[in-house]
RODO-2510 file (C-alpha; in nm, 4 decimals, decimal comma):
residues 513
     n   res          X          Y          Z
     1     m    -5,2525     5,8858     1,4995
     2     l    -5,6166     5,7873     1,5608
     3     p    -5,8743     6,0564     1,6388
     4     a    -6,0167     6,0813     1,9904
     5     n    -6,3434     5,9136     1,9017
     6     c    -6,1504     5,6183     1,7543
     7     m    -5,9448     5,5807     2,0668
     8     k    -6,2607     5,5727     2,2750
     9     l    -6,4087     5,3082     2,0460
    10     l    -6,0926     5,1016     2,0629
    11     m    -6,0903     5,1176     2,4419
    12     m    -6,4559     5,0074     2,4458
    13     v    -6,3732     4,7055     2,2250
    14     m    -6,0878     4,5992     2,4520
    15     a    -6,2939     4,6499     2,7673
    16     a    -6,5798     4,4468     2,6227
    17     t    -6,3434     4,1656     2,5298
    18     a    -6,2013     4,1560     2,8801
    19     a    -6,5484     4,1596     3,0334
    20     i    -6,6628     3,8697     2,8150
    21     a    -6,3537     3,6682     2,9102
    22     i    -6,4099     3,7291     3,2802
    23     v    -6,7794     3,6374     3,2621
    24     a    -6,7019     3,3190     3,0691
    25     a    -6,4314     3,2274     3,3173
    26     e    -6,6654     3,2830     3,6100
    27     e    -6,9284     3,0628     3,4470
    28     d    -6,6713     2,7882     3,4126
    29     g    -6,5695     2,8251     3,7793
    30     r    -6,2268     2,9526     3,6809
    31     i    -6,2353     3,2772     3,8752
    32     g    -6,3913     3,3522     4,2107
    33     a    -6,3818     3,0459     4,4319
    34     s    -6,1019     2,8927     4,2258
    35     f    -5,7338     2,9238     4,3070
    36     p    -5,4948     3,0583     4,0441
    37     a    -5,1843     2,8486     3,9989
    38     g    -4,8481     3,0125     4,0612
    39     v    -4,5633     2,9118     3,8339
    40     l    -4,1844     2,9188     3,8736
    41     r    -3,9142     2,7869     3,6430
    42     l    -3,6381     2,5621     3,7759
    43     e    -3,2706     2,5528     3,6948
    44     r    -2,9850     2,3251     3,7868
    45     v    -2,7333     2,4723     4,0277
    46     f    -2,4120     2,3522     3,8695
    47     p    -2,3182     2,4502     3,5138
    48     v    -2,2435     2,1729     3,2655
    49     n    -1,8699     2,2300     3,2927
    50     h    -1,8695     2,2325     3,6736
    51     s    -1,7392     1,8945     3,7862
    52     v    -1,8588     1,7491     4,1165
    53     e    -1,7196     1,4356     4,2769
    54     l    -1,9745     1,1645     4,3569
    55     e    -1,8408     1,1319     4,7103
    56     e    -1,8999     1,5053     4,7538
    57     l    -2,2656     1,4592     4,6596
    58     i    -2,2990     1,1641     4,8954
    59     a    -2,1485     1,3644     5,1818
    60     r    -2,3892     1,6481     5,1122
    61     d    -2,6886     1,4130     5,0986
    62     r    -2,5908     1,2374     5,4211
    63     a    -2,5641     1,5736     5,5943
    64     r    -2,9208     1,6471     5,4846
    65     h    -3,0418     1,3106     5,6131
    66     a    -2,8870     1,3661     5,9539
    67     r    -3,0672     1,6981     5,9662
    68     m    -3,3977     1,5304     5,8714
    69     l    -3,3790     1,3196     6,1861
    70     q    -3,3606     1,6329     6,3997
    71     n    -3,6868     1,8008     6,4979
    72     f    -3,5681     2,1601     6,4777
    73     a    -3,8295     2,4373     6,4964
    74     g    -3,8296     2,6482     6,3024
    75     g    -4,6895     3,5349     3,3131
    76     i    -4,4515     3,2445     3,3509
    77     g    -4,0801     3,2774     3,4084
    78     n    -3,8859     3,1266     3,1198
    79     f    -3,5388     3,1143     3,2700
    80     p    -3,2326     2,9745     3,0934
    81     v    -3,1697     2,6091     3,1706
    82     i    -2,8353     2,5369     3,3359
    83     g    -2,6627     2,2082     3,4222
    84     s    -2,7024     1,8398     3,3538
    85     s    -2,8704     1,5388     3,5079
    86     d    -2,5337     1,3596     3,5275
    87     p    -2,4652     1,3243     3,9042
    88     f    -2,0969     1,3914     3,8408
    89     l    -2,1680     1,7335     3,6929
    90     v    -2,4713     1,8672     3,8804
    91     g    -2,6122     1,9138     4,2257
    92     f    -2,9595     2,0342     4,3146
    93     y    -3,2329     2,2292     4,1373
    94     y    -3,3053     2,5922     4,2075
    95     t    -3,5525     2,8584     4,1079
    96     k    -3,5815     3,2349     4,1319
    97     v    -3,8170     3,4200     4,3663
    98     k    -3,8838     3,7916     4,3909
    99     l    -3,9187     3,9464     4,7357
   100     g    -3,9731     4,2961     4,8723
   101     s    -4,0743     4,6372     4,7366
   102     p    -3,9248     4,7117     4,4971
   103     p    -3,8863     4,3397     4,4196
   104     r    -3,5434     4,1816     4,4058
   105     e    -3,4664     3,8397     4,2620
   106     y    -3,3063     3,5586     4,4648
   107     n    -3,1790     3,2164     4,3591
   108     v    -3,3063     2,9566     4,6060
   109     q    -3,2765     2,5801     4,6163
   110     i    -3,5969     2,3816     4,5640
   111     d    -3,6252     2,1652     4,8746
   112     t    -3,9232     1,9440     4,9573
   113     g    -3,7303     1,8155     5,2591
   114     s    -3,7582     2,1391     5,4600
   115     d    -4,0295     2,3932     5,5335
   116     i    -3,8866     2,7433     5,5525
   117     l    -3,8008     2,9864     5,2746
   118     w    -3,4921     3,1786     5,3832
   119     v    -3,2528     3,4122     5,2043
   120     t    -2,9239     3,5681     5,3089
   121     c    -2,9412     3,9086     5,4776
   122     g    -2,7062     4,1929     5,3926
   123     s    -2,5831     4,1877     5,7528
   124     c    -2,4932     3,8170     5,7388
   125     n    -2,1683     3,7086     5,9056
   126     n    -1,9395     3,4515     5,7428
   127     c    -2,1587     3,4450     5,4322
   128     p    -2,0162     3,4108     5,0798
   129     q    -2,0050     3,7308     4,8780
   130     t    -1,9557     3,5564     4,5429
   131     s    -2,0531     3,2191     4,3996
   132     g    -1,8633     2,9718     4,1875
   133     l    -2,1898     2,8618     4,0272
   134     g    -2,1994     3,1528     3,7867
   135     v    -2,4921     3,3242     3,9631
   136     e    -2,4937     3,6680     4,1218
   137     l    -2,5616     3,6634     4,4947
   138     n    -2,8248     3,9051     4,6235
   139     f    -2,8710     4,0045     4,9869
   140     y    -3,2049     4,0880     5,1412
   141     d    -3,2346     4,4114     5,3413
   142     t    -3,5506     4,4989     5,5342
   143     a    -3,4581     4,8686     5,5251
   144     s    -3,4624     4,8627     5,1442
   145     s    -3,8149     4,7238     5,1192
   146     s    -4,1138     4,9484     5,1887
   147     t    -4,3346     4,6452     5,2606
   148     a    -4,1028     4,4633     5,5025
   149     s    -4,1869     4,4151     5,8693
   150     l    -4,0207     4,2194     6,1470
   151     i    -4,1979     3,9313     6,3194
   152     s    -4,2085     3,9946     6,6933
   153     c    -4,1974     3,7310     6,9641
   154     s    -4,5632     3,7936     7,0451
   155     d    -4,6761     3,7494     6,6841
   156     r    -4,9025     3,4442     6,6462
   157     r    -4,6952     3,3407     6,3447
   158     c    -4,3828     3,3068     6,5598
   159     a    -4,3438     2,9380     6,6398
   160     s    -3,9841     2,9727     6,7563
   161     d    -3,8521     2,9467     7,1106
   162     e    -3,5517     3,1608     7,0182
   163     c    -3,6902     3,5060     7,0859
   164     s    -3,4558     3,7839     7,1851
   165     s    -3,5782     3,9847     7,4822
   166     e    -3,3554     4,2735     7,3743
   167     t    -3,4809     4,3027     7,0165
   168     n    -3,8185     4,1249     7,0486
   169     q    -3,7421     3,9479     6,7187
   170     c    -3,8672     3,6002     6,6298
   171     a    -3,5425     3,4171     6,5612
   172     y    -3,4420     3,0736     6,4295
   173     t    -3,1403     2,8445     6,4165
   174     f    -3,1132     2,5528     6,1734
   175     h    -2,8382     2,2961     6,2375
   176     y    -2,7065     2,0610     5,9685
   177     g    -2,5544     1,7184     6,0213
   178     d    -2,2143     1,8297     5,8891
   179     n    -2,1897     2,0988     6,1601
   180     s    -2,2950     2,3722     5,9185
   181     g    -2,5962     2,5850     5,9904
   182     t    -2,7745     2,9160     5,9632
   183     t    -2,9159     3,1604     6,2157
   184     g    -3,1472     3,4516     6,1513
   185     y    -3,4836     3,6085     6,2189
   186     y    -3,8256     3,5996     6,0563
   187     v    -3,9648     3,8856     5,8485
   188     s    -4,2830     3,9462     5,6552
   189     d    -4,2676     4,0858     5,3027
   190     l    -4,4211     4,0437     4,9593
   191     i    -4,3435     3,7502     4,7314
   192     y    -4,4195     3,7896     4,3605
   193     f    -4,5290     3,5216     4,1163
   194     d    -4,7407     3,4676     3,8062
   195     t    -5,0900     3,3230     3,8424
   196     v    -5,3001     3,1320     3,5918
   197     l    -5,6458     3,2892     3,5592
   198     g    -5,7885     3,0778     3,2789
   199     t    -5,7056     2,8688     2,9749
   200     s    -5,4662     3,1267     2,8292
   201     l    -5,4421     3,4148     3,0756
   202     t    -5,1831     3,4950     3,3396
   203     a    -5,1525     3,7838     3,5816
   204     n    -4,8772     3,9164     3,8040
   205     s    -4,9586     3,8522     4,1681
   206     s    -4,8058     3,9153     4,5083
   207     s    -4,8767     3,8136     4,8639
   208     p    -4,7249     3,8805     5,2059
   209     i    -4,5426     3,5782     5,3469
   210     v    -4,3165     3,5057     5,6422
   211     f    -3,9620     3,3926     5,5576
   212     g    -3,6202     3,3794     5,7167
   213     c    -3,3460     3,6396     5,6911
   214     s    -3,0126     3,4653     5,7502
   215     t    -2,7661     3,6679     5,9581
   216     s    -2,5056     3,3986     6,0174
   217     q    -2,3905     3,0872     5,8349
   218     s    -2,1331     2,8221     5,9174
   219     g    -1,9747     2,5074     5,7766
   220     g    -2,0549     2,4135     5,4193
   221     l    -2,2880     2,7090     5,3718
   222     t    -1,9864     2,9401     5,3775
   223     k    -1,8211     2,7749     5,0755
   224     m    -1,8116     3,0020     4,7729
   225     d    -1,7938     2,7244     4,5137
   226     r    -2,1629     2,6346     4,5607
   227     a    -2,3032     2,9435     4,7265
   228     i    -2,6641     3,0398     4,6587
   229     d    -2,9059     3,2962     4,8017
   230     g    -3,1094     3,0590     5,0167
   231     i    -3,3475     2,7653     5,0454
   232     f    -3,7053     2,7388     4,9167
   233     g    -3,8665     2,4986     5,1658
   234     l    -4,1784     2,3294     5,0276
   235     g    -4,2649     2,1054     5,3208
   236     q    -4,6038     2,0585     5,4834
   237     q    -4,5683     2,2742     5,7952
   238     d    -4,7509     2,6036     5,8521
   239     l    -4,4599     2,8323     5,7575
   240     s    -4,3844     2,6677     5,4234
   241     v    -4,4619     2,8890     5,1224
   242     i    -4,7278     2,6520     4,9902
   243     s    -4,9054     2,6398     5,3289
   244     q    -4,8962     3,0179     5,3701
   245     l    -5,0281     3,0924     5,0199
   246     s    -5,2988     2,8310     5,0621
   247     s    -5,4089     2,9784     5,3959
   248     h    -5,4359     3,3190     5,2247
   249     g    -5,6625     3,1692     4,9581
   250     i    -5,4083     3,2485     4,6859
   251     s    -5,3171     2,8986     4,5705
   252     p    -5,4516     2,5474     4,6223
   253     k    -5,2725     2,3286     4,8739
   254     v    -5,0929     2,1358     4,6030
   255     f    -4,7758     2,1906     4,4030
   256     s    -4,6004     2,0032     4,1240
   257     h    -4,2627     1,9873     3,9576
   258     c    -4,1099     1,8328     3,6494
   259     l    -3,7303     1,8095     3,6673
   260     k    -3,5614     1,7661     3,3319
   261     g    -3,2834     1,5095     3,3456
   262     d    -3,1472     1,5100     2,9909
   263     g    -2,9408     1,7762     2,8197
   264     n    -2,8876     2,0867     3,0303
   265     g    -3,1467     1,9954     3,2908
   266     g    -3,3945     2,2533     3,4203
   267     g    -3,7679     2,2045     3,4576
   268     i    -4,0733     2,3706     3,6025
   269     l    -4,2307     2,4203     3,9439
   270     v    -4,6046     2,4922     3,9630
   271     l    -4,7911     2,6114     4,2696
   272     g    -5,0905     2,4086     4,1564
   273     e    -5,1629     2,0657     4,0112
   274     i    -5,0121     1,9511     3,6821
   275     l    -5,2647     1,7364     3,4979
   276     n    -5,1902     1,4139     3,3157
   277     p    -5,4323     1,1229     3,2685
   278     s    -5,1605     0,8664     3,3398
   279     i    -5,0576     0,9970     3,6839
   280     v    -5,0729     0,7338     3,9583
   281     y    -5,1220     0,8366     4,3213
   282     s    -5,0128     0,6895     4,6501
   283     p    -5,1166     0,8127     4,9975
   284     l    -4,8781     1,0021     5,2217
   285     v    -4,8112     0,8694     5,5693
   286     p    -5,0101     1,1055     5,7961
   287     s    -4,8601     1,3215     6,0701
   288     k    -4,5082     1,3154     5,9263
   289     v    -4,2799     1,6166     5,8877
   290     h    -4,1501     1,5039     5,5484
   291     y    -4,3214     1,3635     5,2400
   292     t    -4,3229     1,0041     5,3608
   293     v    -4,4804     0,7338     5,1453
   294     y    -4,5773     0,3688     5,1930
   295     l    -4,3094     0,1782     4,9979
   296     q    -4,4221    -0,1848     5,0083
   297     s    -4,1720    -0,3727     4,7919
   298     i    -3,9016    -0,3480     4,5254
   299     a    -3,9066    -0,5620     4,2111
   300     v    -3,6103    -0,6334     3,9834
   301     n    -3,7059    -0,7645     3,6404
   302     g    -4,0569    -0,8285     3,7740
   303     q    -3,9429    -1,0344     4,0724
   304     i    -4,0103    -0,9032     4,4234
   305     l    -3,6939    -0,8825     4,6335
   306     p    -3,6844    -1,1027     4,9467
   307     v    -3,7003    -0,8113     5,1913
   308     d    -3,8919    -0,8136     5,5181
   309     p    -4,1839    -0,5663     5,4690
   310     g    -4,1067    -0,4287     5,8141
   311     v    -3,7965    -0,2666     5,6650
   312     f    -4,0185    -0,0151     5,4855
   313     v    -4,2678     0,0467     5,7660
   314     s    -4,2680     0,4107     5,8707
   315     s    -4,1462     0,4799     6,2269
   316     n    -3,9229     0,7285     6,4040
   317     d    -3,6102     0,6118     6,2209
   318     r    -3,7521     0,4218     5,9229
   319     g    -3,9702     0,4875     5,6229
   320     t    -3,9437     0,6225     5,2684
   321     i    -3,9043     0,9958     5,2025
   322     v    -3,9438     1,1865     4,8758
   323     d    -3,6887     1,4697     4,8793
   324     s    -3,5985     1,6940     4,5867
   325     g    -3,3042     1,8299     4,7880
   326     t    -3,1300     1,4895     4,7807
   327     t    -2,9366     1,4104     4,4627
   328     l    -2,9113     1,0297     4,4755
   329     v    -3,1246     0,7414     4,6069
   330     y    -3,0552     0,5775     4,9427
   331     l    -3,1896     0,2303     5,0231
   332     a    -3,2163     0,0920     5,3735
   333     s    -2,9364    -0,1591     5,4317
   334     e    -3,1766    -0,4557     5,4486
   335     a    -3,2998    -0,3734     5,0959
   336     y    -2,9708    -0,2637     4,9406
   337     e    -2,7910    -0,5991     4,9489
   338     p    -3,0803    -0,7984     4,7905
   339     f    -3,1084    -0,5247     4,5267
   340     i    -2,7426    -0,5545     4,4240
   341     s    -2,7527    -0,9359     4,4356
   342     a    -3,0571    -0,9523     4,2072
   343     i    -2,9033    -0,7222     3,9470
   344     t    -2,5706    -0,9084     3,9543
   345     a    -2,7397    -1,2462     3,9073
   346     i    -2,9299    -1,1215     3,6014
   347     v    -2,6417    -0,9469     3,4214
   348     s    -2,3567    -1,1877     3,5045
   349     p    -2,3889    -1,3846     3,1779
   350     s    -2,3392    -1,0635     2,9756
   351     a    -2,1396    -0,8332     3,2056
   352     r    -1,8458    -0,8910     3,4385
   353     p    -1,9124    -0,7738     3,7962
   354     i    -1,6278    -0,5890     3,9685
   355     i    -1,5860    -0,3663     4,2724
   356     s    -1,4520    -0,0156     4,2149
   357     g    -1,3929     0,1929     4,5257
   358     k    -1,6345    -0,0234     4,7289
   359     r    -1,8978     0,0374     4,4613
   360     p    -2,0600    -0,2494     4,2628
   361     c    -1,9730    -0,2030     3,8962
   362     y    -2,0011    -0,4006     3,5735
   363     l    -1,7859    -0,4187     3,2622
   364     v    -2,0213    -0,3981     2,9666
   365     s    -1,9582    -0,4336     2,5926
   366     s    -2,3107    -0,3490     2,4697
   367     s    -2,6037    -0,1218     2,5552
   368     i    -2,7089    -0,1257     2,9199
   369     e    -3,0729    -0,1250     2,8101
   370     d    -3,0139    -0,4679     2,6521
   371     i    -2,8450    -0,6169     2,9590
   372     f    -2,9712    -0,4580     3,2792
   373     p    -3,3206    -0,5217     3,4150
   374     p    -3,5992    -0,2738     3,4853
   375     v    -3,6700    -0,1927     3,8495
   376     s    -4,0055    -0,1112     4,0087
   377     l    -4,0719     0,0623     4,3382
   378     n    -4,4156    -0,0518     4,4531
   379     f    -4,6242     0,1744     4,6769
   380     a    -4,9614     0,1652     4,8502
   381     g    -5,2594     0,2333     4,6276
   382     d    -5,1312    -0,0054     4,3586
   383     a    -4,8895     0,2650     4,2391
   384     s    -4,5528     0,1697     4,0929
   385     m    -4,2575     0,3850     3,9917
   386     d    -4,0742     0,2178     3,7057
   387     l    -3,7010     0,2785     3,6703
   388     r    -3,4792     0,2251     3,3691
   389     p    -3,1160     0,1089     3,3938
   390     a    -3,0044     0,4692     3,3369
   391     d    -3,1909     0,5631     3,6556
   392     y    -2,9714     0,3490     3,8808
   393     l    -2,6460     0,3236     3,6812
   394     a    -2,3728     0,5727     3,5907
   395     h    -2,0973     0,5431     3,3323
   396     m    -1,7669     0,5567     3,5227
   397     g    -1,5243     0,5303     3,2299
   398     f    -1,3563     0,2308     3,0665
   399     l    -1,1554    -0,0629     3,1949
   400     e    -0,9883    -0,3368     2,9925
   401     g    -1,1544    -0,2086     2,6769
   402     a    -1,5070    -0,2301     2,8195
   403     a    -1,7415     0,0382     2,9487
   404     m    -1,7688     0,0406     3,3274
   405     w    -2,1179     0,1059     3,4655
   406     c    -2,1674     0,1377     3,8393
   407     v    -2,4757     0,1289     4,0615
   408     i    -2,5261     0,4745     4,2115
   409     f    -2,7950     0,3804     4,4593
   410     e    -2,6395     0,4153     4,8024
   411     e    -2,6759     0,2003     5,1138
   412     n    -2,8251     0,3905     5,4069
   413     d    -2,7471     0,2472     5,7489
   414     l    -2,9757     0,5064     5,9095
   415     g    -3,2739     0,2886     5,8160
   416     l    -3,4360     0,5440     5,5860
   417     t    -3,5052     0,4990     5,2160
   418     i    -3,4742     0,8360     5,0442
   419     l    -3,5831     0,9037     4,6873
   420     g    -3,3829     1,1936     4,5422
   421     d    -3,3533     1,3648     4,2054
   422     l    -3,2079     1,0531     4,0452
   423     v    -3,5555     0,8948     4,0287
   424     l    -3,7658     1,2133     4,0478
   425     k    -3,6259     1,3525     3,7230
   426     d    -3,8111     1,3153     3,3927
   427     k    -4,1392     1,2766     3,5779
   428     i    -4,4303     1,4955     3,6726
   429     i    -4,4443     1,4803     4,0533
   430     v    -4,7585     1,6128     4,2249
   431     y    -4,7594     1,6869     4,5992
   432     d    -5,1278     1,7011     4,6911
   433     l    -5,1297     1,8241     5,0508
   434     a    -5,5080     1,8737     5,0570
   435     r    -5,5749     1,5059     4,9823
   436     q    -5,2532     1,3844     5,1465
   437     r    -5,1214     1,1986     4,8445
   438     i    -4,8340     1,2134     4,5995
   439     g    -4,8519     1,1278     4,2285
   440     w    -4,6131     1,0760     3,9399
   441     v    -4,5864     0,9849     3,5732
   442     e    -4,3031     0,9644     3,3208
   443     y    -4,2892     1,2870     3,1179
   444     d    -4,0707     1,4931     2,8872
   445     c    -4,0161     1,7942     3,1126
   446     s    -3,9256     2,0160     2,8164
   447     s    -4,2836     1,9797     2,6874
   448     p    -4,5808     2,2003     2,7832
   449     v    -4,7837     2,0984     3,0866
   450     n    -5,1499     2,1419     3,1761
   451     v    -5,2348     2,2941     3,5123
   452     s    -5,5537     2,2351     3,7077
   453     i    -5,7151     2,5272     3,8877
   454     t    -5,9148     2,3557     4,1598
   455     s    -6,2120     2,5072     4,3396
   456     g    -6,3978     2,3755     4,6394
   457     k    -6,2675     2,2185     4,9572
   458     d    -6,0733     1,8942     4,9536
   459     e    -6,0881     1,6823     5,2671
   460     f    -5,8534     1,4004     5,3602
   461     m    -6,0492     1,1110     5,5036
   462     n    -5,7885     0,8400     5,5747
   463     a    -5,4959     0,6676     5,4072
   464     g    -5,6031     0,5516     5,0643
   465     q    -5,9463     0,7193     5,0687
   466     y    -5,9945     1,0765     4,9532
   467     v    -6,3126     1,2775     4,9004
   468     s    -6,3384     1,6046     4,7099
   469     s    -6,6599     1,7981     4,7586
   470     s    -6,6260     1,9830     4,4280
   471     s    -6,3583     2,0744     4,1809
   472     s    -6,3139     2,2090     3,8322
   473     s    -6,0036     2,1766     3,6191
   474     v    -5,8796     2,4238     3,3627
   475     p    -5,6164     2,2769     3,1303
   476     f    -5,3535     2,5467     3,0885
   477     n    -5,0786     2,5306     2,8292
   478     l    -4,8042     2,7296     3,0031
   479     p    -4,5753     2,8235     2,7106
   480     l    -4,8741     2,9453     2,5027
   481     a    -5,0241     3,1716     2,7687
   482     r    -4,8459     3,4956     2,6872
   483     t    -4,8537     3,4186     2,3132
   484     n    -5,2332     3,3872     2,3168
   485     a    -5,2682     3,7044     2,5216
   486     l    -5,0514     3,8977     2,2756
   487     l    -5,2450     3,7590     1,9781
   488     l    -5,5703     3,8661     2,1415
   489     l    -5,4369     4,2175     2,1921
   490     f    -5,3017     4,2272     1,8352
   491     w    -5,6363     4,1395     1,6816
   492     e    -5,8140     4,3870     1,9066
   493     l    -5,5831     4,6596     1,7855
   494     m    -5,6180     4,5558     1,4209
   495     i    -5,9968     4,5352     1,4329
   496     g    -6,0200     4,8518     1,6412
   497     s    -5,7989     5,0469     1,4042
   498     y    -6,0000     4,9274     1,1027
   499     l    -6,3309     5,0226     1,2623
   500     c    -6,1972     5,3622     1,3644
   501     s    -6,0681     5,4338     1,0127
   502     l    -6,3970     5,3229     0,8573
   503     t    -6,5933     5,5428     1,0985
   504     s    -6,3777     5,8465     1,0189
   505     m    -6,4218     5,7980     0,6429
   506     l    -6,8003     5,7687     0,6741
   507     l    -6,8089     6,0795     0,8916
   508     i    -6,6114     6,2807     0,6329
   509     v    -6,8415     6,1666     0,3490
   510     f    -7,1478     6,2552     0,5566
   511     l    -7,0157     6,6068     0,6341
   512     d    -6,9222     6,6693     0,2685
   513     t    -7,2744     6,5875     0,1583
***
């Protein structure tokens, strides 16, 4: 046990260290006007041994796409990685958020195709009580949180037309294309997350946000086999989590994810900008509800497909959407047929084309990397997304002694081209709402990432031209953050203890003399 004077000295050493770190960070523009980056870990919904039929995934995706066409109103967590990138074994990605006081943890799907964060309420009707995904379902209860408050119809944050005159609650109803849906009301409560304060420091943070409390669910949402606590909408509208935290000055108006496709899946979601010198950016189409990009052409083996550019022009029922809530990739009909024809023409000398269940497949006796061509999706801003054969093919078993590989891009007769997890995986994807652009680069999502903490005000000028008045970036190695903090504390304790012991010995010698 250290004497009192030693404890005081030790506390002074630690306080001085903290003060020096804060001053240095302020000088570098890391604290003050800068935004800390919030970090969440991602997990796959379906366990590795949970089989899912491809047609089931397609039906789910198509239900999402029908919903998209409706204008309805509306420290770092190191979680275990669950699932696989194989579309026959997995579904969507999810993360964990903590809400309320005391905080409770909820599993919510990561969805860039919607705007609202909602979780299931304890009073929910027709809602699953258990899940076949191996996760425990939690139910939100406003009465159990000391920081919860209801959003009234007169609240400026209530953008819904579904207000109850009896309860004066701001309500919502979301309808899905497969006749499933959810109804509930908006509440305000605390959300908890870790923030990056500097090159190796994190802090626990919280902020009040508005989110949905689901009181009724129908259709597919009532199925226990894939039940989850809710949806984490990361769209661009005012009530999305990223927009709310940005308006509070808590995070920059940018978020990033890296979805691991190999092995057990998983990944990371950052409420901030992941840095990488090789990221390419393309402008977002302005004034769109979803993350809509300017797809200009598709190339197979370096050759541009003969597709009318008007097919990709963004309109009410056309365009290209980036959506992490969609599993597969859906090409507009006018682009799908030329895509399949080009691949078939290239591989025919080495692979036998067949049709299996209306799906184009190929019997292959060697590696697909040696036979099938690379594909490039070309976007505005001279930005291309390069795809490997494994990004558009799936192994569907064997036939006549040969491996059967099938194209798992789907034809979309709705006119939309939708880029889902199939091509978003194994890439850093940056959604820069402030500059109205989206960026990507190939990356091993099991590796550490660097996060930029941006200060200053970013202004979007027009498509393809962006101006930032000022910014500063702090590379942040996420997995090392807590390790460095613990090492710093360890050395403080070691040095402090040594100094205290030395001081005590000198004092004893002095008194003896």
